[in-house]
C-alpha positions in Angstrom: 172.1 384.7 -44.2 168.2 385.0 -45.2 168.3 383.5 -48.4 170.2 380.4 -47.1 167.9 379.8 -44.6 165.0 379.9 -47.0 166.7 377.7 -49.4 167.4 375.3 -46.7 163.7 375.7 -45.2 162.7 374.9 -49.1 164.9 372.0 -49.8 163.6 370.3 -46.4 159.9 370.9 -47.2 161.0 369.0 -50.8 162.8 366.7 -48.4 159.7 365.6 -46.6 157.4 365.9 -49.5 159.6 363.5 -51.2 159.7 360.8 -48.4 156.0 361.4 -48.3 155.9 360.1 -51.7 158.0 357.2 -51.3 156.0 356.2 -47.8 152.9 356.2 -50.2 153.9 354.1 -53.2 152.3 351.5 -52.4 149.1 353.3 -52.1 150.0 355.3 -56.1 147.9 352.7 -58.0 144.9 353.1 -55.6 144.6 357.2 -56.1 145.6 357.6 -59.9 143.8 355.0 -61.6 140.4 356.3 -59.5 141.7 359.5 -61.1 142.3 358.5 -64.7 139.0 356.6 -64.9 137.7 359.8 -63.3 139.4 361.9 -66.1 138.5 359.1 -69.2 134.5 359.5 -68.0 134.7 363.4 -67.9 136.4 363.5 -71.4 133.8 361.1 -72.7 130.5 362.4 -71.4 131.5 365.9 -71.6 133.1 368.0 -75.2 136.3 369.4 -74.0 138.6 371.1 -75.6 142.4 370.4 -76.0 143.0 373.3 -73.3 139.8 372.0 -71.0 141.2 368.5 -71.0 144.8 369.2 -70.4 143.6 371.5 -67.5 141.3 368.6 -66.1 144.1 366.3 -66.4 146.8 368.2 -64.6 144.0 369.3 -62.0 143.5 365.7 -61.0 146.7 364.7 -61.5 147.7 367.5 -58.7 145.0 366.4 -56.5 146.1 363.1 -56.9 149.7 364.2 -55.7 148.4 366.1 -52.9 146.4 363.3 -51.7 149.4 360.9 -52.1 151.3 363.9 -50.4 148.9 363.6 -47.6 148.4 359.8 -47.1 152.4 359.2 -47.1 152.6 362.0 -44.3 150.3 360.1 -42.1 151.5 357.0 -43.2 155.1 358.2 -42.4 153.9 359.2 -38.7 152.1 355.9 -38.3 155.2 354.2 -39.1 157.4 356.6 -36.8 155.1 355.9 -33.7 155.2 352.3 -34.2 159.1 352.4 -34.4 159.3 354.6 -31.5 157.1 352.0 -29.4 158.9 349.3 -30.6 162.0 351.0 -29.6 160.5 351.9 -26.1 159.5 348.2 -25.2 163.0 347.0 -26.5 164.3 349.4 -23.6 162.1 348.4 -21.4 160.8 352.1 -20.8 157.1 350.9 -20.5 155.6 349.9 -17.6 152.1 348.5 -18.6 150.0 348.2 -21.7 148.2 351.1 -21.6 150.7 353.1 -22.6 150.9 351.5 -26.0 148.5 353.9 -28.0 148.7 353.9 -32.2 145.3 355.5 -32.7 141.5 354.4 -33.9 142.9 353.0 -37.5 145.5 350.7 -35.9 143.4 349.2 -33.3 144.4 345.4 -34.0 147.9 346.1 -34.2 147.7 348.1 -31.0 146.5 344.7 -29.8 149.0 342.7 -31.4 151.7 345.2 -30.0 150.1 344.9 -26.7 150.5 340.9 -26.6 154.0 341.3 -27.9 154.9 343.6 -24.8 153.1 341.2 -22.5 154.8 338.0 -23.6 158.0 340.2 -23.4 157.1 341.2 -20.1 156.7 337.8 -19.2 159.7 336.7 -20.7 161.7 338.9 -19.1 160.4 337.9 -15.8 160.9 334.1 -16.3 164.3 334.9 -17.5 164.9 336.6 -14.3 163.8 334.2 -12.2 165.6 331.8 -13.5 169.1 333.7 -13.1 167.7 333.7 -9.9 167.1 330.2 -9.5 170.0 329.5 -11.1 172.5 331.3 -8.8 170.2 329.8 -5.6 171.0 326.0 -7.0 175.0 327.0 -7.5 175.3 328.1 -4.3 173.3 325.5 -2.4 175.3 322.9 -4.5 178.6 324.6 -3.1 177.0 324.7 0.3 176.0 321.1 0.2 179.1 319.6 -1.2 181.4 321.6 1.0 180.0 320.7 4.3 180.8 317.0 4.1 184.0 317.4 2.3 185.2 319.7 4.8 183.8 317.6 7.4 186.0 314.2 5.6 189.0 316.6 5.6 188.9 317.5 9.0 188.5 313.9 10.2 191.2 312.7 8.0 193.8 315.8 9.4 193.1 315.2 12.7 194.1 310.9 12.0 197.0 312.4 10.3 198.2 314.7 13.0 198.4 311.8 15.2 195.0 310.3 16.3 195.5 307.3 14.3 197.5 305.8 17.3 194.9 306.9 19.7 192.4 303.6 19.8 189.8 305.5 21.7 189.1 308.0 18.6 190.7 306.6 15.4 187.7 304.1 14.8 184.8 306.5 15.3 186.9 309.4 13.5 186.7 307.2 10.1 183.3 305.9 10.8 182.2 309.6 10.9 184.3 310.4 7.5 182.7 307.1 5.7 179.3 308.3 6.7 179.9 311.8 5.2 181.5 310.3 2.0 178.2 307.9 1.6 176.1 311.4 2.1 178.5 313.2 0.0 177.9 310.1 -2.9 174.0 310.4 -2.0 174.2 314.0 -3.1 176.3 313.6 -6.4 173.3 311.0 -7.4 170.7 313.0 -6.5 172.0 316.0 -8.5 172.8 313.8 -11.4 169.5 312.7 -11.2 167.5 316.1 -10.9 169.9 317.3 -13.6 168.7 314.4 -16.2 165.1 314.9 -15.2 165.0 318.8 -15.9 166.8 318.2 -19.0 164.5 316.0 -20.2 167.0 312.8 -20.5 165.3 311.5 -18.1 164.4 307.9 -20.1 160.6 306.2 -18.9 159.5 303.0 -19.1 156.0 302.6 -18.3 154.5 298.9 -18.1 151.4 297.7 -16.3 152.7 296.3 -12.9 151.1 293.9 -10.0 150.9 296.5 -6.9 150.6 294.0 -4.3 153.8 291.5 -5.3 156.0 295.6 -5.9 154.8 296.9 -2.7 155.7 293.5 -0.8 159.2 293.8 -2.1 159.3 297.2 -1.0 157.9 296.2 2.4 160.9 293.7 2.7 163.5 295.9 1.5 162.6 298.8 3.8 161.3 297.6 6.6 164.8 296.8 8.5 165.2 300.7 8.8 162.0 301.1 10.4 162.5 297.9 12.6 165.8 299.7 13.8 164.0 302.6 15.1 160.9 300.3 16.9 158.8 301.6 14.5 156.2 299.5 12.5 156.3 299.4 8.6 152.4 298.3 7.4 151.3 297.7 4.5 147.5 297.6 3.9 145.6 294.8 2.1 146.0 295.2 -1.7 143.8 293.1 -3.9 145.8 290.3 -5.8 145.4 291.1 -9.3 145.2 295.1 -9.2 147.6 296.8 -11.8 149.2 299.6 -11.9 150.8 301.5 -14.7 153.8 303.2 -14.6 157.7 303.1 -14.5 158.3 300.5 -12.1 162.2 301.6 -11.1 161.2 305.3 -11.2 158.1 304.9 -8.7 160.4 302.5 -6.5 162.8 305.4 -6.3 160.0 307.7 -5.5 158.6 305.3 -2.6 161.7 304.6 -1.2 162.2 308.5 -0.9 158.7 309.1 0.7 159.2 305.9 3.4 162.3 306.7 4.1 161.9 310.2 5.0 158.5 308.7 6.7 160.8 306.9 9.2 163.7 309.2 9.7 161.0 311.6 11.2 158.9 309.1 13.0 160.2 308.4 16.5 157.1 306.2 17.7 154.6 304.6 16.2 154.4 303.0 12.8 154.5 303.9 9.1 151.6 302.9 6.8 151.2 302.1 2.9 147.7 302.3 1.8 146.4 301.7 -1.7 143.0 302.8 -2.7 141.6 302.6 -6.2 138.5 303.9 -8.6 137.2 303.2 -11.6 140.2 304.4 -13.6 143.0 305.2 -11.1 144.5 303.8 -8.1 146.4 306.0 -5.2 149.3 305.0 -3.2 149.7 306.8 0.3 152.4 307.0 2.6 151.4 307.7 6.0 153.3 308.1 9.4 152.7 309.2 13.0 155.6 311.5 12.7 156.5 315.1 13.6 154.4 316.6 11.1 155.2 319.5 8.9 154.2 323.2 9.1 151.6 324.8 6.7 154.6 327.4 5.5 156.6 324.5 4.9 153.9 322.9 3.2 154.8 324.9 0.0 157.9 325.1 0.0 158.9 321.2 0.5 159.3 320.5 -2.9 161.8 322.8 -3.6 165.6 321.6 -4.4 167.3 322.0 -1.0 164.5 323.3 1.1 164.7 321.6 4.3 162.3 321.8 7.3 164.7 321.3 9.9 167.7 321.6 7.8 170.1 320.8 11.2 168.0 317.4 11.8 167.8 316.8 7.7 171.5 316.9 7.6 171.9 314.7 10.9 169.2 311.6 9.2 171.4 312.1 6.1 168.9 313.8 3.6 170.5 315.7 0.6 167.4 318.4 0.1 167.1 317.4 -3.6 164.4 313.8 -2.7 161.3 315.5 -3.1 162.1 317.6 -5.7 163.0 314.5 -7.7 160.0 312.5 -6.3 157.9 315.6 -7.9 159.5 315.4 -11.1 158.9 311.8 -11.2 155.3 311.9 -10.5 154.5 315.2 -13.2 156.5 312.6 -15.4 153.1 310.0 -15.0 150.7 312.5 -15.4 149.8 312.8 -12.1 150.4 315.3 -8.8 152.5 314.7 -5.4 149.7 315.5 -2.7 150.9 316.2 1.2 148.7 316.3 4.2 150.5 317.3 7.4 149.8 318.2 10.9 152.7 318.9 13.5 152.8 316.3 16.2 150.4 314.2 14.4 152.0 313.1 11.2 152.1 313.4 7.2 150.5 311.5 4.4 151.8 311.7 1.0 150.0 310.2 -1.7 149.8 310.5 -5.9 147.4 308.4 -8.5 148.1 306.2 -11.0 146.5 304.8 -14.2 144.7 301.3 -13.7 
């Protein structure tokens, strides 16, 4: 057994040396060429016999081979360390960049691997967040679709079971079913809009437009909704020749959403549209004297399906997507939607546009 064990150890050593030489092959010219130059210089400056010359040659050759073996061994260890670190990153075994260490001679590479690890961790975190958002979105869509569908189904089943012949309830049930059908249609339209926006398929058409004429037209369209609640919808004075740069249709979607929200959540007082300007930009403000929004909710009102008051939102026909769409459209204009609000006092939404 002992001779076999010694032979096995010897073979392992030889195999290791062979792997060292293979790993160091790229350094072969860097080691052998200087050794050869040194040998020729010694031959040239010293008179050596053939035996001395051969002895010197083999001495330098063996030295070069030993150096190559050591270089190869070090190179293999470094490669092994790098491979292990990459595998650990791939298998998510590291929790911070401090655990990644390659040694003093590989500082630059260590920095690159740490950057790669940091980016990988961010990518994983973003993917997990996106998966969570996707799951929440699908759950919210299912819930929001189920509510009007079940309501419509309930009213229709009641009518089919005999209530259609009861003049006291039949018309009322049909009106309620129609109301939920309208809500369902609004929800589907908003879902289509936000899907196109987030997938980059929303086409924008930017051009200059007269702000005064644009907002007067909007007031004419939305004023009946305000009057139905005994509210004043007021447009503050705007310069005749003032022009803003943007997509009129998409901005109308924004303004209709903001004004209708202001009307829905205002019980008395007024809703105002105010235009201000400076040298290069102008700002449109939608201000109301409504119920206001708490500070806790202000940070989340632009999230999809987030509602400050879920029961009241459904009662007035909100889909929970309006402000998310508003934010996307304003972002596409290179601007930012801003909001200030105080409970019981009112809310002001505003955004800037280029002049």
